[in-house]
mmCIF entry with sequence, helices, sheets and N, C-alpha, C, O atoms, coordinates in Angstrom:
data_MODEL
# 
_entry.id   MODEL 
# 
_entity.id                         1 
_entity.type                       polymer 
_entity.pdbx_number_of_molecules   1 
# 
_entity_poly.entity_id                      1 
_entity_poly.type                           'polypeptide(L)' 
_entity_poly.nstd_linkage                   no 
_entity_poly.nstd_monomer                   no 
_entity_poly.pdbx_seq_one_letter_code       MIGKLSGRIDYRSDDHILLDVRGVGYMIYCSDRTLAALPSVGEAVAL 
_entity_poly.pdbx_seq_one_letter_code_can   MIGKLSGRIDYRSDDHILLDVRGVGYMIYCSDRTLAALPSVGEAVAL 
_entity_poly.pdbx_strand_id                 A 
# 
loop_
_entity_poly_seq.entity_id 
_entity_poly_seq.num 
_entity_poly_seq.mon_id 
_entity_poly_seq.hetero 
1 1  MET n 
1 2  ILE n 
1 3  GLY n 
1 4  LYS n 
1 5  LEU n 
1 6  SER n 
1 7  GLY n 
1 8  ARG n 
1 9  ILE n 
1 10 ASP n 
1 11 TYR n 
1 12 ARG n 
1 13 SER n 
1 14 ASP n 
1 15 ASP n 
1 16 HIS n 
1 17 ILE n 
1 18 LEU n 
1 19 LEU n 
1 20 ASP n 
1 21 VAL n 
1 22 ARG n 
1 23 GLY n 
1 24 VAL n 
1 25 GLY n 
1 26 TYR n 
1 27 MET n 
1 28 ILE n 
1 29 TYR n 
1 30 CYS n 
1 31 SER n 
1 32 ASP n 
1 33 ARG n 
1 34 THR n 
1 35 LEU n 
1 36 ALA n 
1 37 ALA n 
1 38 LEU n 
1 39 PRO n 
1 40 SER n 
1 41 VAL n 
1 42 GLY n 
1 43 GLU n 
1 44 ALA n 
1 45 VAL n 
1 46 ALA n 
1 47 LEU n 
# 
_struct_asym.id          A 
_struct_asym.entity_id   1 
# 
_struct_conf.conf_type_id            HELX_P 
_struct_conf.id                      HELX_P1 
_struct_conf.pdbx_PDB_helix_id       AA1 
_struct_conf.beg_label_comp_id       ASP 
_struct_conf.beg_label_asym_id       A 
_struct_conf.beg_label_seq_id        32 
_struct_conf.pdbx_beg_PDB_ins_code   ? 
_struct_conf.end_label_comp_id       ALA 
_struct_conf.end_label_asym_id       A 
_struct_conf.end_label_seq_id        37 
_struct_conf.pdbx_end_PDB_ins_code   ? 
_struct_conf.beg_auth_comp_id        ASP 
_struct_conf.beg_auth_asym_id        A 
_struct_conf.beg_auth_seq_id         32 
_struct_conf.end_auth_comp_id        ALA 
_struct_conf.end_auth_asym_id        A 
_struct_conf.end_auth_seq_id         37 
_struct_conf.pdbx_PDB_helix_class    1 
_struct_conf.details                 ? 
_struct_conf.pdbx_PDB_helix_length   6 
# 
_struct_conf_type.id          HELX_P 
_struct_conf_type.criteria    ? 
_struct_conf_type.reference   ? 
# 
_struct_sheet.id               AA1 
_struct_sheet.type             ? 
_struct_sheet.number_strands   4 
_struct_sheet.details          ? 
# 
loop_
_struct_sheet_order.sheet_id 
_struct_sheet_order.range_id_1 
_struct_sheet_order.range_id_2 
_struct_sheet_order.offset 
_struct_sheet_order.sense 
AA1 1 2 ? anti-parallel 
AA1 2 3 ? anti-parallel 
AA1 3 4 ? anti-parallel 
# 
loop_
_struct_sheet_range.sheet_id 
_struct_sheet_range.id 
_struct_sheet_range.beg_label_comp_id 
_struct_sheet_range.beg_label_asym_id 
_struct_sheet_range.beg_label_seq_id 
_struct_sheet_range.pdbx_beg_PDB_ins_code 
_struct_sheet_range.end_label_comp_id 
_struct_sheet_range.end_label_asym_id 
_struct_sheet_range.end_label_seq_id 
_struct_sheet_range.pdbx_end_PDB_ins_code 
_struct_sheet_range.beg_auth_comp_id 
_struct_sheet_range.beg_auth_asym_id 
_struct_sheet_range.beg_auth_seq_id 
_struct_sheet_range.end_auth_comp_id 
_struct_sheet_range.end_auth_asym_id 
_struct_sheet_range.end_auth_seq_id 
AA1 1 VAL A 24 ? TYR A 29 ? VAL A 24 TYR A 29 
AA1 2 HIS A 16 ? VAL A 21 ? HIS A 16 VAL A 21 
AA1 3 SER A 6  ? ARG A 12 ? SER A 6  ARG A 12 
AA1 4 ALA A 44 ? ALA A 46 ? ALA A 44 ALA A 46 
# 
loop_
_atom_site.group_PDB 
_atom_site.id 
_atom_site.type_symbol 
_atom_site.label_atom_id 
_atom_site.label_alt_id 
_atom_site.label_comp_id 
_atom_site.label_asym_id 
_atom_site.label_entity_id 
_atom_site.label_seq_id 
_atom_site.pdbx_PDB_ins_code 
_atom_site.Cartn_x 
_atom_site.Cartn_y 
_atom_site.Cartn_z 
_atom_site.occupancy 
_atom_site.B_iso_or_equiv 
_atom_site.pdbx_formal_charge 
_atom_site.auth_seq_id 
_atom_site.auth_comp_id 
_atom_site.auth_asym_id 
_atom_site.auth_atom_id 
_atom_site.pdbx_PDB_model_num 
ATOM 1   N N  . MET A 1 1  ? -14.862 9.754   -1.754 1.00 0.00 ? 1  MET A N  1 
ATOM 2   C CA . MET A 1 1  ? -14.299 8.431   -1.626 1.00 0.00 ? 1  MET A CA 1 
ATOM 3   C C  . MET A 1 1  ? -13.191 8.264   -2.668 1.00 0.00 ? 1  MET A C  1 
ATOM 4   O O  . MET A 1 1  ? -13.305 8.743   -3.796 1.00 0.00 ? 1  MET A O  1 
ATOM 5   N N  . ILE A 1 2  ? -12.142 7.591   -2.280 1.00 0.00 ? 2  ILE A N  1 
ATOM 6   C CA . ILE A 1 2  ? -11.024 7.317   -3.186 1.00 0.00 ? 2  ILE A CA 1 
ATOM 7   C C  . ILE A 1 2  ? -11.262 5.966   -3.846 1.00 0.00 ? 2  ILE A C  1 
ATOM 8   O O  . ILE A 1 2  ? -11.512 4.975   -3.159 1.00 0.00 ? 2  ILE A O  1 
ATOM 9   N N  . GLY A 1 3  ? -11.187 5.921   -5.160 1.00 0.00 ? 3  GLY A N  1 
ATOM 10  C CA . GLY A 1 3  ? -11.449 4.691   -5.898 1.00 0.00 ? 3  GLY A CA 1 
ATOM 11  C C  . GLY A 1 3  ? -10.220 3.871   -6.205 1.00 0.00 ? 3  GLY A C  1 
ATOM 12  O O  . GLY A 1 3  ? -10.308 2.651   -6.339 1.00 0.00 ? 3  GLY A O  1 
ATOM 13  N N  . LYS A 1 4  ? -9.050  4.532   -6.322 1.00 0.00 ? 4  LYS A N  1 
ATOM 14  C CA . LYS A 1 4  ? -7.832  3.806   -6.687 1.00 0.00 ? 4  LYS A CA 1 
ATOM 15  C C  . LYS A 1 4  ? -6.615  4.621   -6.273 1.00 0.00 ? 4  LYS A C  1 
ATOM 16  O O  . LYS A 1 4  ? -6.601  5.846   -6.393 1.00 0.00 ? 4  LYS A O  1 
ATOM 17  N N  . LEU A 1 5  ? -5.586  3.918   -5.780 1.00 0.00 ? 5  LEU A N  1 
ATOM 18  C CA . LEU A 1 5  ? -4.297  4.535   -5.474 1.00 0.00 ? 5  LEU A CA 1 
ATOM 19  C C  . LEU A 1 5  ? -3.207  3.703   -6.121 1.00 0.00 ? 5  LEU A C  1 
ATOM 20  O O  . LEU A 1 5  ? -3.210  2.476   -6.015 1.00 0.00 ? 5  LEU A O  1 
ATOM 21  N N  . SER A 1 6  ? -2.274  4.365   -6.791 1.00 0.00 ? 6  SER A N  1 
ATOM 22  C CA . SER A 1 6  ? -1.133  3.689   -7.406 1.00 0.00 ? 6  SER A CA 1 
ATOM 23  C C  . SER A 1 6  ? 0.135   4.340   -6.900 1.00 0.00 ? 6  SER A C  1 
ATOM 24  O O  . SER A 1 6  ? 0.254   5.565   -6.896 1.00 0.00 ? 6  SER A O  1 
ATOM 25  N N  . GLY A 1 7  ? 1.080   3.523   -6.475 1.00 0.00 ? 7  GLY A N  1 
ATOM 26  C CA . GLY A 1 7  ? 2.326   4.066   -5.962 1.00 0.00 ? 7  GLY A CA 1 
ATOM 27  C C  . GLY A 1 7  ? 3.286   2.978   -5.531 1.00 0.00 ? 7  GLY A C  1 
ATOM 28  O O  . GLY A 1 7  ? 3.193   1.833   -5.973 1.00 0.00 ? 7  GLY A O  1 
ATOM 29  N N  . ARG A 1 8  ? 4.225   3.360   -4.647 1.00 0.00 ? 8  ARG A N  1 
ATOM 30  C CA . ARG A 1 8  ? 5.275   2.458   -4.172 1.00 0.00 ? 8  ARG A CA 1 
ATOM 31  C C  . ARG A 1 8  ? 5.072   2.212   -2.682 1.00 0.00 ? 8  ARG A C  1 
ATOM 32  O O  . ARG A 1 8  ? 4.793   3.140   -1.923 1.00 0.00 ? 8  ARG A O  1 
ATOM 33  N N  . ILE A 1 9  ? 5.213   0.959   -2.272 1.00 0.00 ? 9  ILE A N  1 
ATOM 34  C CA . ILE A 1 9  ? 5.074   0.613   -0.857 1.00 0.00 ? 9  ILE A CA 1 
ATOM 35  C C  . ILE A 1 9  ? 6.332   1.053   -0.122 1.00 0.00 ? 9  ILE A C  1 
ATOM 36  O O  . ILE A 1 9  ? 7.430   0.584   -0.420 1.00 0.00 ? 9  ILE A O  1 
ATOM 37  N N  . ASP A 1 10 ? 6.165   1.962   0.847  1.00 0.00 ? 10 ASP A N  1 
ATOM 38  C CA . ASP A 1 10 ? 7.289   2.457   1.649  1.00 0.00 ? 10 ASP A CA 1 
ATOM 39  C C  . ASP A 1 10 ? 7.467   1.675   2.938  1.00 0.00 ? 10 ASP A C  1 
ATOM 40  O O  . ASP A 1 10 ? 8.587   1.528   3.428  1.00 0.00 ? 10 ASP A O  1 
ATOM 41  N N  . TYR A 1 11 ? 6.374   1.175   3.488  1.00 0.00 ? 11 TYR A N  1 
ATOM 42  C CA . TYR A 1 11 ? 6.412   0.505   4.793  1.00 0.00 ? 11 TYR A CA 1 
ATOM 43  C C  . TYR A 1 11 ? 5.299   -0.526  4.831  1.00 0.00 ? 11 TYR A C  1 
ATOM 44  O O  . TYR A 1 11 ? 4.236   -0.346  4.237  1.00 0.00 ? 11 TYR A O  1 
ATOM 45  N N  . ARG A 1 12 ? 5.566   -1.602  5.539  1.00 0.00 ? 12 ARG A N  1 
ATOM 46  C CA . ARG A 1 12 ? 4.579   -2.672  5.650  1.00 0.00 ? 12 ARG A CA 1 
ATOM 47  C C  . ARG A 1 12 ? 4.491   -3.125  7.103  1.00 0.00 ? 12 ARG A C  1 
ATOM 48  O O  . ARG A 1 12 ? 5.516   -3.354  7.744  1.00 0.00 ? 12 ARG A O  1 
ATOM 49  N N  . SER A 1 13 ? 3.281   -3.254  7.621  1.00 0.00 ? 13 SER A N  1 
ATOM 50  C CA . SER A 1 13 ? 3.038   -3.686  8.992  1.00 0.00 ? 13 SER A CA 1 
ATOM 51  C C  . SER A 1 13 ? 2.133   -4.915  8.971  1.00 0.00 ? 13 SER A C  1 
ATOM 52  O O  . SER A 1 13 ? 1.837   -5.456  7.906  1.00 0.00 ? 13 SER A O  1 
ATOM 53  N N  . ASP A 1 14 ? 1.697   -5.351  10.147 1.00 0.00 ? 14 ASP A N  1 
ATOM 54  C CA . ASP A 1 14 ? 0.816   -6.519  10.236 1.00 0.00 ? 14 ASP A CA 1 
ATOM 55  C C  . ASP A 1 14 ? -0.589  -6.245  9.713  1.00 0.00 ? 14 ASP A C  1 
ATOM 56  O O  . ASP A 1 14 ? -1.287  -7.169  9.295  1.00 0.00 ? 14 ASP A O  1 
ATOM 57  N N  . ASP A 1 15 ? -1.009  -4.976  9.735  1.00 0.00 ? 15 ASP A N  1 
ATOM 58  C CA . ASP A 1 15 ? -2.376  -4.676  9.318  1.00 0.00 ? 15 ASP A CA 1 
ATOM 59  C C  . ASP A 1 15 ? -2.502  -3.495  8.358  1.00 0.00 ? 15 ASP A C  1 
ATOM 60  O O  . ASP A 1 15 ? -3.616  -3.140  7.971  1.00 0.00 ? 15 ASP A O  1 
ATOM 61  N N  . HIS A 1 16 ? -1.386  -2.878  7.966  1.00 0.00 ? 16 HIS A N  1 
ATOM 62  C CA . HIS A 1 16 ? -1.464  -1.747  7.038  1.00 0.00 ? 16 HIS A CA 1 
ATOM 63  C C  . HIS A 1 16 ? -0.152  -1.572  6.270  1.00 0.00 ? 16 HIS A C  1 
ATOM 64  O O  . HIS A 1 16 ? 0.879   -2.154  6.606  1.00 0.00 ? 16 HIS A O  1 
ATOM 65  N N  . ILE A 1 17 ? -0.237  -0.750  5.232  1.00 0.00 ? 17 ILE A N  1 
ATOM 66  C CA . ILE A 1 17 ? 0.956   -0.357  4.473  1.00 0.00 ? 17 ILE A CA 1 
ATOM 67  C C  . ILE A 1 17 ? 0.985   1.165   4.390  1.00 0.00 ? 17 ILE A C  1 
ATOM 68  O O  . ILE A 1 17 ? -0.026  1.833   4.608  1.00 0.00 ? 17 ILE A O  1 
ATOM 69  N N  . LEU A 1 18 ? 2.153   1.697   4.074  1.00 0.00 ? 18 LEU A N  1 
ATOM 70  C CA . LEU A 1 18 ? 2.295   3.112   3.765  1.00 0.00 ? 18 LEU A CA 1 
ATOM 71  C C  . LEU A 1 18 ? 2.615   3.184   2.281  1.00 0.00 ? 18 LEU A C  1 
ATOM 72  O O  . LEU A 1 18 ? 3.659   2.706   1.840  1.00 0.00 ? 18 LEU A O  1 
ATOM 73  N N  . LEU A 1 19 ? 1.718   3.778   1.520  1.00 0.00 ? 19 LEU A N  1 
ATOM 74  C CA . LEU A 1 19 ? 1.856   3.864   0.071  1.00 0.00 ? 19 LEU A CA 1 
ATOM 75  C C  . LEU A 1 19 ? 2.257   5.280   -0.316 1.00 0.00 ? 19 LEU A C  1 
ATOM 76  O O  . LEU A 1 19 ? 1.555   6.237   0.011  1.00 0.00 ? 19 LEU A O  1 
ATOM 77  N N  . ASP A 1 20 ? 3.380   5.418   -1.010 1.00 0.00 ? 20 ASP A N  1 
ATOM 78  C CA . ASP A 1 20 ? 3.849   6.719   -1.492 1.00 0.00 ? 20 ASP A CA 1 
ATOM 79  C C  . ASP A 1 20 ? 3.288   6.948   -2.889 1.00 0.00 ? 20 ASP A C  1 
ATOM 80  O O  . ASP A 1 20 ? 3.607   6.218   -3.828 1.00 0.00 ? 20 ASP A O  1 
ATOM 81  N N  . VAL A 1 21 ? 2.449   7.969   -3.013 1.00 0.00 ? 21 VAL A N  1 
ATOM 82  C CA . VAL A 1 21 ? 1.855   8.337   -4.299 1.00 0.00 ? 21 VAL A CA 1 
ATOM 83  C C  . VAL A 1 21 ? 2.355   9.730   -4.646 1.00 0.00 ? 21 VAL A C  1 
ATOM 84  O O  . VAL A 1 21 ? 1.779   10.729  -4.214 1.00 0.00 ? 21 VAL A O  1 
ATOM 85  N N  . ARG A 1 22 ? 3.431   9.794   -5.428 1.00 0.00 ? 22 ARG A N  1 
ATOM 86  C CA . ARG A 1 22 ? 4.037   11.061  -5.855 1.00 0.00 ? 22 ARG A CA 1 
ATOM 87  C C  . ARG A 1 22 ? 4.335   11.998  -4.689 1.00 0.00 ? 22 ARG A C  1 
ATOM 88  O O  . ARG A 1 22 ? 4.044   13.193  -4.748 1.00 0.00 ? 22 ARG A O  1 
ATOM 89  N N  . GLY A 1 23 ? 4.921   11.438  -3.626 1.00 0.00 ? 23 GLY A N  1 
ATOM 90  C CA . GLY A 1 23 ? 5.322   12.247  -2.489 1.00 0.00 ? 23 GLY A CA 1 
ATOM 91  C C  . GLY A 1 23 ? 4.304   12.380  -1.373 1.00 0.00 ? 23 GLY A C  1 
ATOM 92  O O  . GLY A 1 23 ? 4.615   12.934  -0.319 1.00 0.00 ? 23 GLY A O  1 
ATOM 93  N N  . VAL A 1 24 ? 3.105   11.884  -1.582 1.00 0.00 ? 24 VAL A N  1 
ATOM 94  C CA . VAL A 1 24 ? 2.078   11.902  -0.540 1.00 0.00 ? 24 VAL A CA 1 
ATOM 95  C C  . VAL A 1 24 ? 1.927   10.485  -0.007 1.00 0.00 ? 24 VAL A C  1 
ATOM 96  O O  . VAL A 1 24 ? 1.711   9.549   -0.777 1.00 0.00 ? 24 VAL A O  1 
ATOM 97  N N  . GLY A 1 25 ? 2.040   10.322  1.316  1.00 0.00 ? 25 GLY A N  1 
ATOM 98  C CA . GLY A 1 25 ? 1.943   8.999   1.924  1.00 0.00 ? 25 GLY A CA 1 
ATOM 99  C C  . GLY A 1 25 ? 0.533   8.698   2.394  1.00 0.00 ? 25 GLY A C  1 
ATOM 100 O O  . GLY A 1 25 ? -0.079  9.494   3.106  1.00 0.00 ? 25 GLY A O  1 
ATOM 101 N N  . TYR A 1 26 ? 0.023   7.549   1.993  1.00 0.00 ? 26 TYR A N  1 
ATOM 102 C CA . TYR A 1 26 ? -1.300  7.093   2.417  1.00 0.00 ? 26 TYR A CA 1 
ATOM 103 C C  . TYR A 1 26 ? -1.134  5.843   3.265  1.00 0.00 ? 26 TYR A C  1 
ATOM 104 O O  . TYR A 1 26 ? -0.549  4.859   2.813  1.00 0.00 ? 26 TYR A O  1 
ATOM 105 N N  . MET A 1 27 ? -1.647  5.874   4.498  1.00 0.00 ? 27 MET A N  1 
ATOM 106 C CA . MET A 1 27 ? -1.654  4.699   5.347  1.00 0.00 ? 27 MET A CA 1 
ATOM 107 C C  . MET A 1 27 ? -2.929  3.929   5.010  1.00 0.00 ? 27 MET A C  1 
ATOM 108 O O  . MET A 1 27 ? -4.035  4.436   5.196  1.00 0.00 ? 27 MET A O  1 
ATOM 109 N N  . ILE A 1 28 ? -2.769  2.711   4.516  1.00 0.00 ? 28 ILE A N  1 
ATOM 110 C CA . ILE A 1 28 ? -3.901  1.922   4.045  1.00 0.00 ? 28 ILE A CA 1 
ATOM 111 C C  . ILE A 1 28 ? -3.997  0.643   4.871  1.00 0.00 ? 28 ILE A C  1 
ATOM 112 O O  . ILE A 1 28 ? -3.080  -0.179  4.863  1.00 0.00 ? 28 ILE A O  1 
ATOM 113 N N  . TYR A 1 29 ? -5.100  0.480   5.575  1.00 0.00 ? 29 TYR A N  1 
ATOM 114 C CA . TYR A 1 29 ? -5.336  -0.736  6.351  1.00 0.00 ? 29 TYR A CA 1 
ATOM 115 C C  . TYR A 1 29 ? -5.903  -1.802  5.424  1.00 0.00 ? 29 TYR A C  1 
ATOM 116 O O  . TYR A 1 29 ? -6.809  -1.536  4.635  1.00 0.00 ? 29 TYR A O  1 
ATOM 117 N N  . CYS A 1 30 ? -5.356  -3.023  5.528  1.00 0.00 ? 30 CYS A N  1 
ATOM 118 C CA . CYS A 1 30 ? -5.700  -4.109  4.610  1.00 0.00 ? 30 CYS A CA 1 
ATOM 119 C C  . CYS A 1 30 ? -6.019  -5.385  5.374  1.00 0.00 ? 30 CYS A C  1 
ATOM 120 O O  . CYS A 1 30 ? -5.559  -5.584  6.498  1.00 0.00 ? 30 CYS A O  1 
ATOM 121 N N  . SER A 1 31 ? -6.808  -6.241  4.750  1.00 0.00 ? 31 SER A N  1 
ATOM 122 C CA . SER A 1 31 ? -7.068  -7.567  5.316  1.00 0.00 ? 31 SER A CA 1 
ATOM 123 C C  . SER A 1 31 ? -5.810  -8.427  5.169  1.00 0.00 ? 31 SER A C  1 
ATOM 124 O O  . SER A 1 31 ? -4.912  -8.095  4.395  1.00 0.00 ? 31 SER A O  1 
ATOM 125 N N  . ASP A 1 32 ? -5.753  -9.523  5.908  1.00 0.00 ? 32 ASP A N  1 
ATOM 126 C CA . ASP A 1 32 ? -4.617  -10.446 5.807  1.00 0.00 ? 32 ASP A CA 1 
ATOM 127 C C  . ASP A 1 32 ? -4.474  -10.979 4.386  1.00 0.00 ? 32 ASP A C  1 
ATOM 128 O O  . ASP A 1 32 ? -3.361  -11.140 3.887  1.00 0.00 ? 32 ASP A O  1 
ATOM 129 N N  . ARG A 1 33 ? -5.590  -11.249 3.746  1.00 0.00 ? 33 ARG A N  1 
ATOM 130 C CA . ARG A 1 33 ? -5.574  -11.778 2.374  1.00 0.00 ? 33 ARG A CA 1 
ATOM 131 C C  . ARG A 1 33 ? -4.964  -10.768 1.399  1.00 0.00 ? 33 ARG A C  1 
ATOM 132 O O  . ARG A 1 33 ? -4.154  -11.133 0.547  1.00 0.00 ? 33 ARG A O  1 
ATOM 133 N N  . THR A 1 34 ? -5.352  -9.509  1.528  1.00 0.00 ? 34 THR A N  1 
ATOM 134 C CA . THR A 1 34 ? -4.806  -8.464  0.661  1.00 0.00 ? 34 THR A CA 1 
ATOM 135 C C  . THR A 1 34 ? -3.323  -8.261  0.921  1.00 0.00 ? 34 THR A C  1 
ATOM 136 O O  . THR A 1 34 ? -2.539  -8.156  -0.022 1.00 0.00 ? 34 THR A O  1 
ATOM 137 N N  . LEU A 1 35 ? -2.928  -8.203  2.191  1.00 0.00 ? 35 LEU A N  1 
ATOM 138 C CA . LEU A 1 35 ? -1.510  -8.028  2.532  1.00 0.00 ? 35 LEU A CA 1 
ATOM 139 C C  . LEU A 1 35 ? -0.655  -9.154  1.960  1.00 0.00 ? 35 LEU A C  1 
ATOM 140 O O  . LEU A 1 35 ? 0.459   -8.911  1.494  1.00 0.00 ? 35 LEU A O  1 
ATOM 141 N N  . ALA A 1 36 ? -1.166  -10.377 1.992  1.00 0.00 ? 36 ALA A N  1 
ATOM 142 C CA . ALA A 1 36 ? -0.416  -11.522 1.470  1.00 0.00 ? 36 ALA A CA 1 
ATOM 143 C C  . ALA A 1 36 ? -0.219  -11.425 -0.041 1.00 0.00 ? 36 ALA A C  1 
ATOM 144 O O  . ALA A 1 36 ? 0.757   -11.953 -0.575 1.00 0.00 ? 36 ALA A O  1 
ATOM 145 N N  . ALA A 1 37 ? -1.138  -10.756 -0.730 1.00 0.00 ? 37 ALA A N  1 
ATOM 146 C CA . ALA A 1 37 ? -1.064  -10.647 -2.188 1.00 0.00 ? 37 ALA A CA 1 
ATOM 147 C C  . ALA A 1 37 ? -0.217  -9.468  -2.660 1.00 0.00 ? 37 ALA A C  1 
ATOM 148 O O  . ALA A 1 37 ? 0.104   -9.379  -3.845 1.00 0.00 ? 37 ALA A O  1 
ATOM 149 N N  . LEU A 1 38 ? 0.149   -8.566  -1.758 1.00 0.00 ? 38 LEU A N  1 
ATOM 150 C CA . LEU A 1 38 ? 0.906   -7.372  -2.140 1.00 0.00 ? 38 LEU A CA 1 
ATOM 151 C C  . LEU A 1 38 ? 2.388   -7.682  -2.332 1.00 0.00 ? 38 LEU A C  1 
ATOM 152 O O  . LEU A 1 38 ? 2.919   -8.599  -1.705 1.00 0.00 ? 38 LEU A O  1 
ATOM 153 N N  . PRO A 1 39 ? 3.055   -6.919  -3.198 1.00 0.00 ? 39 PRO A N  1 
ATOM 154 C CA . PRO A 1 39 ? 4.501   -7.099  -3.386 1.00 0.00 ? 39 PRO A CA 1 
ATOM 155 C C  . PRO A 1 39 ? 5.285   -6.557  -2.190 1.00 0.00 ? 39 PRO A C  1 
ATOM 156 O O  . PRO A 1 39 ? 4.706   -6.028  -1.242 1.00 0.00 ? 39 PRO A O  1 
ATOM 157 N N  . SER A 1 40 ? 6.585   -6.695  -2.249 1.00 0.00 ? 40 SER A N  1 
ATOM 158 C CA . SER A 1 40 ? 7.476   -6.276  -1.163 1.00 0.00 ? 40 SER A CA 1 
ATOM 159 C C  . SER A 1 40 ? 7.610   -4.758  -1.095 1.00 0.00 ? 40 SER A C  1 
ATOM 160 O O  . SER A 1 40 ? 7.201   -4.040  -2.007 1.00 0.00 ? 40 SER A O  1 
ATOM 161 N N  . VAL A 1 41 ? 8.195   -4.289  0.009  1.00 0.00 ? 41 VAL A N  1 
ATOM 162 C CA . VAL A 1 41 ? 8.501   -2.869  0.185  1.00 0.00 ? 41 VAL A CA 1 
ATOM 163 C C  . VAL A 1 41 ? 9.402   -2.407  -0.957 1.00 0.00 ? 41 VAL A C  1 
ATOM 164 O O  . VAL A 1 41 ? 10.352  -3.096  -1.329 1.00 0.00 ? 41 VAL A O  1 
ATOM 165 N N  . GLY A 1 42 ? 9.094   -1.240  -1.504 1.00 0.00 ? 42 GLY A N  1 
ATOM 166 C CA . GLY A 1 42 ? 9.861   -0.687  -2.611 1.00 0.00 ? 42 GLY A CA 1 
ATOM 167 C C  . GLY A 1 42 ? 9.270   -0.989  -3.977 1.00 0.00 ? 42 GLY A C  1 
ATOM 168 O O  . GLY A 1 42 ? 9.682   -0.402  -4.977 1.00 0.00 ? 42 GLY A O  1 
ATOM 169 N N  . GLU A 1 43 ? 8.314   -1.897  -4.024 1.00 0.00 ? 43 GLU A N  1 
ATOM 170 C CA . GLU A 1 43 ? 7.683   -2.276  -5.292 1.00 0.00 ? 43 GLU A CA 1 
ATOM 171 C C  . GLU A 1 43 ? 6.445   -1.419  -5.562 1.00 0.00 ? 43 GLU A C  1 
ATOM 172 O O  . GLU A 1 43 ? 5.838   -0.874  -4.640 1.00 0.00 ? 43 GLU A O  1 
ATOM 173 N N  . ALA A 1 44 ? 6.088   -1.312  -6.831 1.00 0.00 ? 44 ALA A N  1 
ATOM 174 C CA . ALA A 1 44 ? 4.903   -0.556  -7.243 1.00 0.00 ? 44 ALA A CA 1 
ATOM 175 C C  . ALA A 1 44 ? 3.660   -1.424  -7.105 1.00 0.00 ? 44 ALA A C  1 
ATOM 176 O O  . ALA A 1 44 ? 3.705   -2.640  -7.290 1.00 0.00 ? 44 ALA A O  1 
ATOM 177 N N  . VAL A 1 45 ? 2.549   -0.769  -6.776 1.00 0.00 ? 45 VAL A N  1 
ATOM 178 C CA . VAL A 1 45 ? 1.283   -1.480  -6.619 1.00 0.00 ? 45 VAL A CA 1 
ATOM 179 C C  . VAL A 1 45 ? 0.132   -0.518  -6.899 1.00 0.00 ? 45 VAL A C  1 
ATOM 180 O O  . VAL A 1 45 ? 0.277   0.695   -6.747 1.00 0.00 ? 45 VAL A O  1 
ATOM 181 N N  . ALA A 1 46 ? -0.999  -1.062  -7.304 1.00 0.00 ? 46 ALA A N  1 
ATOM 182 C CA . ALA A 1 46 ? -2.233  -0.287  -7.474 1.00 0.00 ? 46 ALA A CA 1 
ATOM 183 C C  . ALA A 1 46 ? -3.311  -0.957  -6.633 1.00 0.00 ? 46 ALA A C  1 
ATOM 184 O O  . ALA A 1 46 ? -3.526  -2.166  -6.721 1.00 0.00 ? 46 ALA A O  1 
ATOM 185 N N  . LEU A 1 47 ? -3.980  -0.157  -5.822 1.00 0.00 ? 47 LEU A N  1 
ATOM 186 C CA . LEU A 1 47 ? -5.062  -0.668  -4.968 1.00 0.00 ? 47 LEU A CA 1 
ATOM 187 C C  . LEU A 1 47 ? -6.341  0.079   -5.270 1.00 0.00 ? 47 LEU A C  1 
ATOM 188 O O  . LEU A 1 47 ? -7.374  -0.197  -4.661 1.00 0.00 ? 47 LEU A O  1 
# 
């Protein structure tokens, strides 16, 4: 199980984001509440 991912948001959709972590892209499905709290595309985030 993955406990934490830190990186830059490359893409944002209605139900998921694509997080770039040092060149590896992780597609992360999120609740509406979590998506609303995330920064914009291109910004750094830790989940």
